[in-house]
Every structure is written in C-alpha cells, then in structure tokens.
C-alpha positions as CSV (number, residue, x, y, z in Angstrom):
1,M,79.1,-237.0,-0.7
2,G,81.2,-234.8,1.6
3,N,80.6,-231.3,2.7
4,C,83.0,-228.4,2.7
5,F,84.5,-229.6,6.0
6,G,85.4,-233.0,4.5
7,S,83.0,-235.1,6.5
8,E,80.5,-237.4,5.1
9,S,77.7,-236.2,7.3
10,A,76.8,-232.7,8.4
11,A,74.8,-234.3,11.2
12,K,77.9,-235.3,13.2
13,P,78.3,-233.3,16.4
14,P,81.3,-230.8,16.4
15,P,84.4,-231.9,18.3
16,A,84.9,-230.8,21.9
17,A,86.7,-227.5,22.3
18,Q,90.4,-227.9,22.3
19,K,91.1,-224.5,23.9
20,T,89.1,-222.2,26.2
21,A,89.7,-218.7,27.6
22,N,90.2,-218.3,31.3
23,G,91.0,-214.8,32.3
24,H,94.5,-214.0,30.8
25,H,95.2,-217.7,30.1
26,V,94.3,-220.1,27.3
27,T,93.6,-223.5,28.6
28,S,94.1,-226.5,26.3
29,K,93.2,-230.0,27.1
30,S,96.7,-230.5,28.4
31,A,97.9,-227.3,30.0
32,M,97.2,-223.7,30.8
33,K,99.3,-221.3,28.7
34,P,99.6,-217.6,29.3
35,F,99.5,-215.3,26.3
36,V,100.0,-211.6,25.5
37,G,98.0,-210.2,22.7
38,C,97.3,-207.0,20.8
39,N,95.1,-205.6,18.1
40,C,96.6,-204.3,14.9
41,Y,93.8,-203.8,12.4
42,Y,95.7,-202.4,9.5
43,L,97.8,-205.6,8.9
44,L,95.4,-206.9,6.1
45,T,95.5,-203.8,3.9
46,R,99.3,-203.2,4.4
47,S,100.1,-206.8,3.8
48,S,98.3,-206.7,0.5
49,D,100.4,-203.7,-0.8
50,A,104.0,-204.8,-1.6
51,G,105.2,-201.2,-0.9
52,C,103.8,-201.5,2.7
53,R,105.2,-204.9,3.5
54,P,108.4,-203.6,5.1
55,M,106.3,-201.7,7.6
56,V,104.3,-204.9,8.4
57,L,107.6,-206.8,8.9
58,Q,108.8,-204.1,11.3
59,T,105.5,-204.3,13.2
60,L,105.6,-208.1,13.5
61,D,109.2,-207.9,14.6
62,S,108.3,-205.4,17.3
63,M,105.4,-207.5,18.5
64,Q,107.8,-210.5,18.8
65,Q,110.4,-208.4,20.6
66,M,107.8,-207.2,23.1
67,G,106.7,-210.7,23.8
68,F,103.4,-210.8,22.1
69,T,102.1,-214.3,21.2
70,V,98.7,-213.4,19.7
71,V,97.7,-210.6,17.3
72,R,94.1,-209.8,16.2
73,T,93.5,-208.2,12.9
74,W,90.8,-207.6,10.4
75,A,90.2,-210.2,7.7
76,F,87.7,-208.1,5.9
77,N,87.7,-204.7,4.2
78,D,84.4,-204.4,2.3
79,G,83.2,-201.9,-0.3
80,P,85.0,-199.9,-2.9
81,G,88.4,-198.5,-1.7
82,W,92.1,-199.2,-1.3
83,M,93.0,-202.9,-0.8
84,S,89.4,-203.9,-0.3
85,L,89.0,-207.7,0.3
86,Q,85.4,-207.6,-1.1
87,P,85.0,-204.6,-3.4
88,Q,81.5,-205.8,-4.4
89,A,79.2,-208.3,-2.7
90,G,80.5,-211.8,-3.5
91,V,83.5,-210.5,-5.4
92,Y,86.9,-211.1,-3.6
93,S,90.3,-209.6,-4.4
94,Q,93.0,-212.2,-5.2
95,Q,95.6,-209.6,-4.3
96,V,94.2,-209.1,-0.8
97,L,93.7,-212.8,-0.2
98,E,97.4,-213.4,-1.1
99,G,98.3,-210.6,1.2
100,L,96.5,-212.3,4.0
101,D,98.3,-215.6,3.2
102,W,101.6,-213.7,3.3
103,L,100.8,-212.1,6.7
104,L,99.9,-215.5,8.2
105,V,103.2,-217.0,7.0
106,E,105.3,-214.0,8.3
107,A,103.5,-214.0,11.7
108,G,104.1,-217.7,12.0
109,K,107.8,-217.3,11.4
110,R,107.8,-215.1,14.5
111,G,105.7,-217.4,16.6
112,L,102.7,-215.1,16.5
113,Q,99.2,-216.6,16.3
114,V,96.9,-214.5,14.2
115,R,93.2,-214.2,15.2
116,T,91.1,-212.7,12.5
117,V,87.9,-210.6,12.7
118,R,86.0,-211.8,9.6
119,E,82.7,-210.1,10.0
120,W,81.5,-206.8,8.8
121,V,78.2,-205.2,9.8
122,C,77.3,-203.8,6.3
123,A,74.2,-205.7,5.2
124,Q,74.8,-205.5,1.5
125,Y,78.0,-207.5,1.9
126,T,76.6,-210.1,4.3
127,V,75.7,-213.6,3.1
128,P,72.2,-214.4,4.4
C-alpha cells in the first residue's frame, strides 16, 4: 500500500536537496542562479475574489517588469472572515483553494516562482 507521497514505504530516506540557499543565490545541483524576491501577503485573498483579480494581475505584471523571479505569499487565512482558507478547524474553502490555483498559474505565466507560507500559529487550527 502506498502513502500520500506515492511511495510504497515511508521508511525510505528523503531525496537529497535539489536546491540550497547561499546568500543571494539559489544553488542547484548544476548551477548557481541569482534571484530577486519579494513578499506580497495579500495575493491569496485577492486571488480568491474575482473582483480583485485585475489588481493581482497588475501586481504580478509589475513584479515581472521589475525583474522579480520569486514571490512569497500566505497560503493560509484561518478563522472566520473574508476569503478565509480555513474558516473552521479542518474545514477548507473551495473558493480560496481555487484562487490559490489561479494565482499559481498566473504567476507561472510570468516566470514567477511562488513560495507559500502555509503555517499559522493559532493552536485551534493546527493539526497535532
């Protein structure tokens, strides 16, 4: 029987790291590649609201024009509220998940890699 990662045995060691950080460069097994990154935490909520998507597209276009290659954004928004990913513990919003998918596609079209922050410190929403 496989696990959620598709392997037959959870006892197998993880693969060696493909990329590592070294100052302002990301080093892959084959080459060192410079990157320029930024934080833009509102992308998840704005991407999930169709009325806000033009602003997200403008933001992504601006990032691309300024030469950014990496953007970090939240991939959580827990608790009751506007465009909450997890409005209740263990209950996820399909609309927000679809917004995140849309964001990843749009960022990819612009050559932007998205790094997500997926952890929230609120204990009631944390899986033990």
